[in-house]
MDAnalysis code that builds the backbone (N, CA, C; Angstrom):
import MDAnalysis as mda
import numpy as np

u = mda.Universe.empty(294, n_residues=98, atom_resindex=np.repeat(np.arange(98), 3), trajectory=True)
u.add_TopologyAttr("name", ["N", "CA", "C"] * 98)
u.add_TopologyAttr("resid", np.arange(1, 99))
u.add_TopologyAttr("resname", ["UNK", "UNK", "UNK", "UNK", "UNK", "UNK", "UNK", "UNK", "UNK", "UNK", "UNK", "UNK", "UNK", "UNK", "UNK", "UNK", "UNK", "UNK", "UNK", "UNK", "UNK", "UNK", "UNK", "UNK", "UNK", "UNK", "UNK", "UNK", "UNK", "UNK", "UNK", "UNK", "UNK", "UNK", "UNK", "UNK", "UNK", "UNK", "UNK", "UNK", "UNK", "UNK", "UNK", "UNK", "UNK", "UNK", "UNK", "UNK", "UNK", "UNK", "UNK", "UNK", "UNK", "UNK", "UNK", "UNK", "UNK", "UNK", "UNK", "UNK", "UNK", "UNK", "UNK", "UNK", "UNK", "UNK", "UNK", "UNK", "UNK", "UNK", "UNK", "UNK", "UNK", "UNK", "UNK", "UNK", "UNK", "UNK", "UNK", "UNK", "UNK", "UNK", "UNK", "UNK", "UNK", "UNK", "UNK", "UNK", "UNK", "UNK", "UNK", "UNK", "UNK", "UNK", "UNK", "UNK", "UNK", "UNK"])
u.atoms.positions = np.array([
    [-1.937, 10.206, -0.325],
    [-2.672, 8.977, -0.125],
    [-2.719, 8.657, 1.360],
    [-3.783, 8.051, 1.776],
    [-3.937, 7.729, 3.196],
    [-3.430, 6.331, 3.500],
    [-2.708, 6.204, 4.601],
    [-2.337, 4.901, 5.142],
    [-3.049, 4.837, 6.470],
    [-4.077, 4.007, 6.555],
    [-4.891, 4.018, 7.768],
    [-5.669, 5.317, 7.831],
    [-5.631, 5.995, 8.965],
    [-6.436, 7.206, 9.110],
    [-5.618, 8.471, 8.878],
    [-4.318, 8.310, 8.597],
    [-3.478, 9.490, 8.417],
    [-3.069, 9.649, 6.968],
    [-2.757, 10.880, 6.589],
    [-2.257, 11.129, 5.244],
    [-0.746, 11.143, 5.278],
    [-0.142, 10.423, 4.339],
    [1.311, 10.396, 4.215],
    [1.690, 10.626, 2.765],
    [2.957, 10.903, 2.560],
    [3.518, 11.012, 1.224],
    [4.253, 9.698, 0.967],
    [3.837, 8.956, -0.053],
    [4.421, 7.648, -0.341],
    [5.412, 7.720, -1.490],
    [6.496, 6.956, -1.357],
    [7.482, 6.850, -2.435],
    [7.732, 5.364, -2.683],
    [7.460, 4.942, -3.912],
    [7.642, 3.543, -4.287],
    [8.855, 3.412, -5.200],
    [9.790, 2.523, -4.830],
    [10.931, 2.232, -5.701],
    [10.901, 0.751, -6.027],
    [11.884, 0.285, -6.770],
    [11.945, -1.135, -7.112],
    [12.238, -2.000, -5.887],
    [12.773, -1.395, -4.835],
    [13.144, -2.173, -3.642],
    [12.201, -1.981, -2.459],
    [11.583, -0.804, -2.362],
    [10.833, -0.523, -1.134],
    [9.698, 0.477, -1.344],
    [8.794, 0.480, -0.358],
    [7.750, 1.497, -0.272],
    [8.049, 2.286, 1.001],
    [8.261, 3.578, 0.847],
    [8.550, 4.423, 2.011],
    [7.422, 5.416, 2.183],
    [7.223, 5.828, 3.421],
    [6.283, 6.935, 3.602],
    [6.866, 7.988, 4.520],
    [6.485, 9.198, 4.187],
    [7.012, 10.387, 4.843],
    [5.863, 11.203, 5.399],
    [6.224, 12.126, 6.294],
    [5.221, 13.022, 6.870],
    [4.560, 13.874, 5.787],
    [5.359, 14.385, 4.846],
    [4.798, 15.203, 3.770],
    [5.710, 15.131, 2.542],
    [5.327, 15.873, 1.502],
    [6.045, 15.747, 0.225],
    [7.463, 16.300, 0.226],
    [7.850, 16.967, 1.288],
    [9.239, 17.431, 1.350],
    [10.207, 16.271, 1.587],
    [9.662, 15.137, 2.002],
    [10.432, 13.910, 2.194],
    [11.585, 14.069, 3.182],
    [11.391, 14.942, 4.159],
    [12.440, 15.136, 5.173],
    [12.278, 14.146, 6.313],
    [11.043, 13.919, 6.700],
    [10.801, 13.067, 7.861],
    [10.238, 11.718, 7.421],
    [11.141, 10.718, 7.296],
    [10.708, 9.394, 6.869],
    [10.067, 8.677, 8.046],
    [8.872, 8.145, 7.803],
    [8.166, 7.422, 8.850],
    [8.552, 5.944, 8.845],
    [8.670, 5.375, 7.662],
    [8.956, 3.944, 7.582],
    [9.383, 3.582, 6.168],
    [10.200, 2.527, 6.068],
    [10.582, 2.007, 4.748],
    [10.309, 0.515, 4.760],
    [9.446, 0.080, 3.867],
    [9.019, -1.303, 3.809],
    [9.654, -1.990, 2.599],
    [10.507, -3.006, 2.812],
    [11.071, -3.725, 1.667],
    [9.951, -4.453, 0.919],
    [10.086, -4.581, -0.391],
    [9.028, -5.192, -1.192],
    [9.112, -6.719, -1.248],
    [10.128, -7.311, -0.619],
    [10.273, -8.766, -0.671],
    [9.028, -9.465, -0.134],
    [8.575, -10.474, -0.880],
    [7.448, -11.326, -0.473],
    [6.138, -10.571, -0.249],
    [5.999, -9.412, -0.880],
    [4.742, -8.676, -0.720],
    [3.817, -8.931, -1.899],
    [2.525, -8.907, -1.619],
    [1.509, -9.005, -2.666],
    [0.409, -8.006, -2.340],
    [-0.412, -7.735, -3.351],
    [-1.542, -6.811, -3.184],
    [-2.841, -7.587, -3.163],
    [-3.814, -7.047, -2.450],
    [-5.156, -7.599, -2.564],
    [-6.169, -6.481, -2.429],
    [-7.325, -6.714, -3.027],
    [-8.397, -5.725, -2.936],
    [-9.062, -5.834, -1.568],
    [-9.543, -4.708, -1.095],
    [-10.282, -4.673, 0.160],
    [-11.679, -4.180, -0.182],
    [-12.689, -4.898, 0.298],
    [-14.062, -4.495, -0.015],
    [-14.350, -3.117, 0.540],
    [-15.051, -2.358, -0.257],
    [-15.397, -1.003, 0.161],
    [-16.328, -1.073, 1.366],
    [-15.998, -0.317, 2.392],
    [-16.841, -0.311, 3.585],
    [-18.172, 0.365, 3.326],
    [-19.149, 0.043, 4.128],
    [-20.466, 0.687, 4.036],
    [-20.285, 2.187, 4.223],
    [-20.880, 2.974, 3.374],
    [-20.803, 4.438, 3.434],
    [-19.410, 4.986, 3.123],
    [-18.515, 4.153, 2.664],
    [-17.159, 4.641, 2.385],
    [-17.069, 5.113, 0.945],
    [-16.409, 6.241, 0.758],
    [-16.200, 6.737, -0.601],
    [-14.799, 6.403, -1.079],
    [-13.982, 5.855, -0.178],
    [-12.590, 5.553, -0.521],
    [-12.480, 4.214, -1.232],
    [-11.486, 4.110, -2.081],
    [-11.161, 2.856, -2.749],
    [-9.914, 2.328, -2.061],
    [-9.986, 1.113, -1.541],
    [-8.922, 0.608, -0.680],
    [-8.310, -0.667, -1.244],
    [-6.993, -0.773, -1.100],
    [-6.329, -2.046, -1.380],
    [-5.317, -2.273, -0.269],
    [-4.842, -3.505, -0.164],
    [-3.952, -3.844, 0.941],
    [-2.672, -4.491, 0.424],
    [-1.605, -4.306, 1.185],
    [-0.323, -4.955, 0.929],
    [-0.131, -5.962, 2.050],
    [0.238, -7.195, 1.693],
    [0.467, -8.189, 2.733],
    [1.678, -9.046, 2.385],
    [2.200, -9.758, 3.377],
    [3.378, -10.597, 3.198],
    [2.928, -12.028, 2.937],
    [3.469, -12.631, 1.879],
    [3.064, -13.981, 1.504],
    [3.568, -15.033, 2.487],
    [4.512, -14.655, 3.341],
    [5.029, -15.622, 4.319],
    [4.401, -15.422, 5.698],
    [3.266, -14.751, 5.723],
    [2.470, -14.546, 6.941],
    [3.229, -13.806, 8.043],
    [4.177, -12.985, 7.631],
    [4.855, -12.145, 8.614],
    [4.098, -10.834, 8.713],
    [4.303, -10.140, 9.818],
    [3.704, -8.812, 9.934],
    [4.390, -7.890, 8.940],
    [3.611, -7.072, 8.281],
    [4.154, -6.160, 7.284],
    [4.741, -4.922, 7.952],
    [4.036, -4.444, 8.963],
    [4.439, -3.201, 9.620],
    [3.991, -3.258, 11.076],
    [4.943, -3.120, 11.991],
    [4.634, -3.206, 13.426],
    [3.823, -4.474, 13.683],
    [2.615, -4.321, 14.257],
    [1.806, -5.512, 14.547],
    [0.811, -5.832, 13.438],
    [0.928, -5.180, 12.312],
    [-0.082, -5.332, 11.270],
    [0.271, -6.436, 10.281],
    [-0.700, -7.299, 10.025],
    [-0.545, -8.354, 9.028],
    [-0.595, -7.770, 7.615],
    [-1.337, -6.682, 7.481],
    [-1.419, -6.027, 6.176],
    [-1.564, -4.530, 6.378],
    [-1.201, -3.785, 5.343],
    [-1.368, -2.330, 5.366],
    [-2.438, -2.010, 4.346],
    [-3.441, -1.273, 4.769],
    [-4.490, -0.865, 3.843],
    [-4.225, 0.564, 3.390],
    [-4.287, 0.764, 2.089],
    [-4.062, 2.082, 1.505],
    [-5.339, 2.526, 0.797],
    [-5.738, 3.754, 1.066],
    [-6.991, 4.277, 0.525],
    [-6.716, 5.348, -0.522],
    [-7.448, 5.261, -1.628],
    [-7.337, 6.240, -2.713],
    [-8.694, 6.899, -2.930],
    [-8.650, 8.046, -3.596],
    [-9.886, 8.785, -3.862],
    [-10.715, 8.148, -4.965],
    [-10.060, 7.494, -5.934],
    [-10.804, 6.961, -7.077],
    [-10.241, 5.610, -7.506],
    [-11.032, 4.894, -8.285],
    [-10.573, 3.602, -8.804],
    [-9.384, 3.810, -9.739],
    [-9.348, 4.941, -10.439],
    [-8.216, 5.237, -11.326],
    [-6.917, 5.325, -10.517],
    [-7.003, 5.967, -9.337],
    [-5.815, 6.061, -8.481],
    [-5.352, 4.679, -8.035],
    [-6.312, 3.827, -7.664],
    [-5.974, 2.465, -7.257],
    [-5.285, 1.739, -8.409],
    [-5.867, 1.854, -9.607],
    [-5.291, 1.174, -10.772],
    [-3.885, 1.670, -11.065],
    [-3.683, 2.965, -10.901],
    [-2.370, 3.557, -11.123],
    [-1.359, 3.010, -10.118],
    [-1.763, 2.931, -8.840],
    [-0.874, 2.373, -7.819],
    [-0.570, 0.916, -8.107],
    [-1.605, 0.151, -8.498],
    [-1.400, -1.269, -8.783],
    [-0.425, -1.444, -9.939],
    [-0.549, -0.584, -10.952],
    [0.367, -0.653, -12.096],
    [1.789, -0.338, -11.648],
    [1.932, 0.638, -10.763],
    [3.261, 0.985, -10.246],
    [3.846, -0.167, -9.428],
    [3.024, -0.786, -8.586],
    [3.495, -1.931, -7.806],
    [3.893, -3.080, -8.724],
    [3.117, -3.273, -9.792],
    [3.419, -4.329, -10.752],
    [4.803, -4.108, -11.358],
    [5.093, -2.855, -11.740],
    [6.409, -2.531, -12.306],
    [7.520, -2.757, -11.284],
    [7.181, -2.611, -9.995],
    [8.176, -2.819, -8.934],
    [8.263, -4.293, -8.534],
    [7.455, -5.148, -9.176],
    [7.522, -6.577, -8.899],
    [6.607, -7.053, -7.789],
    [5.628, -6.221, -7.401],
    [4.659, -6.633, -6.385],
    [3.349, -6.944, -7.112],
    [2.968, -8.230, -7.076],
    [1.844, -8.673, -7.880],
    [0.584, -8.866, -7.040],
    [-0.578, -8.814, -7.703],
    [-1.825, -9.081, -6.969],
    [-1.855, -10.560, -6.567],
    [-2.536, -10.849, -5.473],
    [-2.664, -12.248, -5.074],
    [-3.508, -12.964, -6.120],
    [-3.277, -14.252, -6.246],
    [-4.061, -15.020, -7.224],
    [-5.477, -15.212, -6.711],
    [-6.427, -15.080, -7.632],
    [-7.819, -15.337, -7.255],
    [-7.989, -16.839, -7.135],
    [-8.750, -17.265, -6.142],
    [-8.991, -18.708, -5.958],
    [-9.970, -19.221, -6.992],
])
């Protein structure tokens, strides 16, 4: 799955979302605690074939470095739904629709 413009190997647990350089999981790039995180949909960009959703902090803190949110891109809507279901099981819920 892509995080931004790079491909990473993601591992989601009940406590955190980690990403690694590749599936060997030797080189951890970052570990993000799931506290106060929520998901939201990101509108598909013009000419984009990717399906994107974002993770953000409900307390308006930066999620990662200087980023308010992390956008994750999937190849299909099924992949997005699968990730959302996994996040739901880990206790990360979609933001409420207004």
